[in-house]
DSSP file (Angstrom, degrees, kcal/mol; ACC not computed):
  #  RESIDUE AA STRUCTURE BP1 BP2  ACC     N-H-->O    O-->H-N    N-H-->O    O-->H-N    TCO  KAPPA ALPHA  PHI   PSI    X-CA   Y-CA   Z-CA
    1    1 A X              0   0    0      0, 0.0     2,-0.2     0, 0.0     0, 0.0   0.000 360.0 360.0 360.0 133.7  -94.5  -63.5    7.8
    2    2 A X        -     0   0    0      1,-0.1     2,-0.2     0, 0.0     0, 0.0  -0.484 360.0-115.2 -79.2 145.5  -93.7  -60.8   10.4
    3    3 A X        -     0   0    0     -2,-0.2     2,-0.3     3,-0.0    -1,-0.1  -0.543  32.4-152.0 -75.3 143.8  -94.2  -61.3   14.1
    4    4 A X     >  -     0   0    0     -2,-0.2     4,-1.2     1,-0.1     6,-0.2  -0.726  27.8-106.9-114.9 166.8  -96.8  -59.2   15.7
    5    5 A X  H  >>S+     0   0    0     -2,-0.3     5,-1.5     1,-0.2     4,-0.9   0.890 117.5  51.3 -56.4 -41.8  -97.3  -57.9   19.3
    6    6 A X  H  45S+     0   0    0      1,-0.2     3,-0.4     2,-0.2    -1,-0.2   0.886 107.2  49.4 -70.1 -39.8 -100.1  -60.4   19.9
    7    7 A X  H  45S+     0   0    0      1,-0.2    -1,-0.2     2,-0.1    -2,-0.2   0.720 112.3  49.1 -76.6 -16.9  -98.3  -63.5   18.8
    8    8 A X  H  <5S-     0   0    0     -4,-1.2    -1,-0.2    -3,-0.2    -2,-0.2   0.649 106.0-126.0 -89.4 -16.8  -95.3  -62.7   20.9
    9    9 A X  T  <5 +     0   0    0     -4,-0.9    -3,-0.2    -3,-0.4    -4,-0.1   0.706  48.8 167.9  79.2  19.5  -97.3  -62.0   24.0
   10   10 A X      < -     0   0    0     -5,-1.5     2,-0.4    -6,-0.2    -1,-0.2  -0.293  24.4-154.7 -67.3 150.9  -95.7  -58.6   24.5
   11   11 A X        -     0   0    0      2,-0.0     2,-0.5    -2,-0.0    -1,-0.0  -0.997  13.2-136.4-125.9 125.6  -97.1  -56.0   26.9
   12   12 A X        -     0   0    0     -2,-0.4     2,-0.5     2,-0.0    -2,-0.0  -0.701  19.0-167.9 -84.1 124.9  -96.4  -52.4   26.2
   13   13 A X        -     0   0    0     -2,-0.5     3,-0.1     1,-0.1    21,-0.1  -0.959  12.9-173.0-113.7 129.0  -95.4  -50.4   29.3
   14   14 A X  S    S+     0   0    0     -2,-0.5    20,-3.0     1,-0.1    21,-0.6   0.674  72.4  46.4 -92.6 -19.6  -95.4  -46.6   29.2
   15   15 A X  E     -A   33   0A   0     18,-0.2     2,-0.4    19,-0.1    18,-0.2  -0.978  63.0-173.7-130.4 137.8  -93.9  -46.0   32.6
   16   16 A X  E     -A   32   0A   0     16,-2.4    16,-2.7    -2,-0.4     2,-0.4  -0.971   9.8-155.6-130.0 144.4  -90.9  -47.7   34.3
   17   17 A X  E     -A   31   0A   0     -2,-0.4     2,-0.4    14,-0.2    14,-0.2  -0.970  11.5-168.7-117.9 135.1  -89.5  -47.4   37.8
   18   18 A X  E     -A   30   0A   0     12,-2.8    12,-3.2    -2,-0.4     2,-0.6  -0.989  11.1-156.9-126.4 131.3  -85.8  -48.2   38.5
   19   19 A X  E     -A   29   0A   0     -2,-0.4     2,-0.3    10,-0.2    10,-0.2  -0.941  23.8-179.6-103.6 122.8  -84.2  -48.6   41.9
   20   20 A X  E     -A   28   0A   0      8,-2.9     8,-2.8    -2,-0.6     2,-0.5  -0.922  27.0-128.2-126.4 148.9  -80.4  -47.9   41.7
   21   21 A X  E     -A   27   0A   0     -2,-0.3     6,-0.2     6,-0.2     2,-0.2  -0.829  26.4-143.7 -93.6 129.2  -77.6  -48.0   44.2
   22   22 A X    >   -     0   0    0      4,-3.2     3,-1.9    -2,-0.5     0, 0.0  -0.525  24.2-109.5 -89.7 160.6  -75.5  -44.8   44.3
   23   23 A X  T 3  S+     0   0    0      1,-0.3    -1,-0.1    -2,-0.2    -2,-0.0   0.775 117.1  56.7 -60.9 -28.4  -71.7  -44.8   44.9
   24   24 A X  T 3  S-     0   0    0      2,-0.1    -1,-0.3     1,-0.0    27,-0.1   0.348 123.4-100.2 -89.3   8.3  -72.1  -43.2   48.3
   25   25 A X  S <  S+     0   0    0     -3,-1.9    27,-0.3     1,-0.3    -2,-0.1   0.252  84.0 122.7  97.1 -13.0  -74.4  -46.0   49.5
   26   26 A X        -     0   0    0     25,-0.1    -4,-3.2    -5,-0.1     2,-0.4  -0.365  56.1-130.6 -76.9 163.5  -77.7  -44.2   49.1
   27   27 A X  E     -AB  21  49A   0     22,-1.5    22,-3.2    -6,-0.2     2,-0.4  -0.948  18.6-161.8-116.5 137.9  -80.5  -45.7   46.9
   28   28 A X  E     -AB  20  48A   0     -8,-2.8    -8,-2.9    -2,-0.4     2,-0.5  -0.911  10.5-146.3-118.6 145.5  -82.3  -43.6   44.2
   29   29 A X  E     -AB  19  47A   0     18,-2.8    17,-2.7    -2,-0.4    18,-1.4  -0.961  20.0-167.6-110.1 121.4  -85.7  -44.3   42.5
   30   30 A X  E     -AB  18  45A   0    -12,-3.2   -12,-2.8    -2,-0.5     2,-0.4  -0.816   6.4-153.1-109.5 149.0  -85.8  -43.1   38.9
   31   31 A X  E     -AB  17  44A   0     13,-2.7    13,-2.5    -2,-0.3     2,-0.4  -0.973   5.8-165.8-124.3 134.4  -88.9  -42.8   36.8
   32   32 A X  E     -AB  16  43A   0    -16,-2.7   -16,-2.4    -2,-0.4     2,-0.6  -0.986   3.0-163.2-124.3 127.9  -89.0  -43.1   33.0
   33   33 A X  E >   -A   15   0A   0      9,-2.6     3,-1.2    -2,-0.4   -18,-0.2  -0.928   5.6-171.4-113.5 109.2  -92.0  -42.0   30.9
   34   34 A X  T 3  S+     0   0    0    -20,-3.0    -1,-0.1    -2,-0.6   -19,-0.1   0.733  87.0  53.8 -69.8 -22.3  -92.0  -43.4   27.3
   35   35 A X  T 3  S+     0   0    0    -21,-0.6    -1,-0.2     7,-0.1   -20,-0.1   0.134  75.4 141.5-101.2  20.2  -94.9  -41.2   26.4
   36   36 A X    <   -     0   0    0     -3,-1.2     3,-0.1     1,-0.1     6,-0.1  -0.344  56.0-110.5 -61.8 140.9  -93.4  -37.9   27.4
   37   37 A X    >   -     0   0    0      1,-0.1     3,-2.1     4,-0.1    -1,-0.1  -0.326  43.8 -81.6 -70.3 155.2  -94.2  -35.1   25.1
   38   38 A X  T 3  S+     0   0    0      1,-0.3    -1,-0.1    -2,-0.0     3,-0.1  -0.318 118.5  23.0 -57.1 134.4  -91.5  -33.5   22.9
   39   39 A X  T 3  S+     0   0    0      1,-0.3     2,-0.3    -3,-0.1    -1,-0.3   0.374 103.8 101.0  88.8  -4.7  -89.5  -31.0   24.9
   40   40 A X  S <  S-     0   0    0     -3,-2.1    -1,-0.3     1,-0.1     2,-0.1  -0.771  81.7 -90.7-110.2 159.9  -90.4  -32.5   28.3
   41   41 A X        -     0   0    0     -2,-0.3    -4,-0.1     1,-0.1     3,-0.1  -0.374  26.6-170.9 -68.9 142.1  -88.2  -34.8   30.5
   42   42 A X  S    S+     0   0    0      1,-0.1    -9,-2.6    -6,-0.1     2,-0.4   0.686  74.9  57.3 -99.3 -28.0  -88.5  -38.5   30.0
   43   43 A X  E     -B   32   0A   0    -11,-0.2     2,-0.4   -13,-0.0   -11,-0.2  -0.872  66.0-178.5-107.8 137.4  -86.4  -39.3   33.1
   44   44 A X  E     -B   31   0A   0    -13,-2.5   -13,-2.7    -2,-0.4     2,-0.8  -0.994  29.7-130.3-134.9 140.4  -87.2  -38.1   36.6
   45   45 A X  E     +B   30   0A   0     -2,-0.4   -15,-0.2   -15,-0.2     3,-0.1  -0.832  30.0 178.1 -84.8 113.8  -85.5  -38.5   40.0
   46   46 A X  E     -     0   0A   0    -17,-2.7     2,-0.3    -2,-0.8   -16,-0.2   0.897  55.9 -17.6 -87.7 -45.2  -88.4  -39.7   42.1
   47   47 A X  E     -B   29   0A   0    -18,-1.4   -18,-2.8     2,-0.0     2,-0.4  -0.993  44.8-148.6-160.0 154.3  -86.6  -40.2   45.5
   48   48 A X  E     -B   28   0A   0     -2,-0.3     2,-0.4   -20,-0.2   -20,-0.2  -0.994  17.8-155.7-127.7 125.4  -83.3  -40.7   47.3
   49   49 A X  E     -B   27   0A   0    -22,-3.2   -22,-1.5    -2,-0.4     3,-0.1  -0.827  23.4-114.2 -99.8 137.4  -83.1  -42.8   50.4
   50   50 A X        -     0   0    0     -2,-0.4   -25,-0.1   -24,-0.2     2,-0.0  -0.292  40.7 -91.2 -65.7 153.1  -80.3  -42.2   52.9
   51   51 A X              0   0    0    -27,-0.1   -25,-0.1     1,-0.1    -1,-0.1  -0.358 360.0 360.0 -63.3 142.1  -77.8  -45.0   53.4
   52   52 A X              0   0    0    -27,-0.3    -1,-0.1    -3,-0.1   -26,-0.1   0.455 360.0 360.0 -93.2 360.0  -78.7  -47.4   56.2
C-alpha cells in the first residue's frame, strides 16, 4: 500500500524564504516560489543586508 500525504502528516508549502551568508559578510534573503508559471523566475533575491 502506498503512503499518502495525509498519513505522513506532510504539509505542502508553495513559498520558501532562505537567509544565506555571502562570502563578503553580507546576508541575503532569497525567495523561492514552487508555483511559478512556466517562463517566470522561481528564485528571487528579496533583500541584501550590509555586514555589521
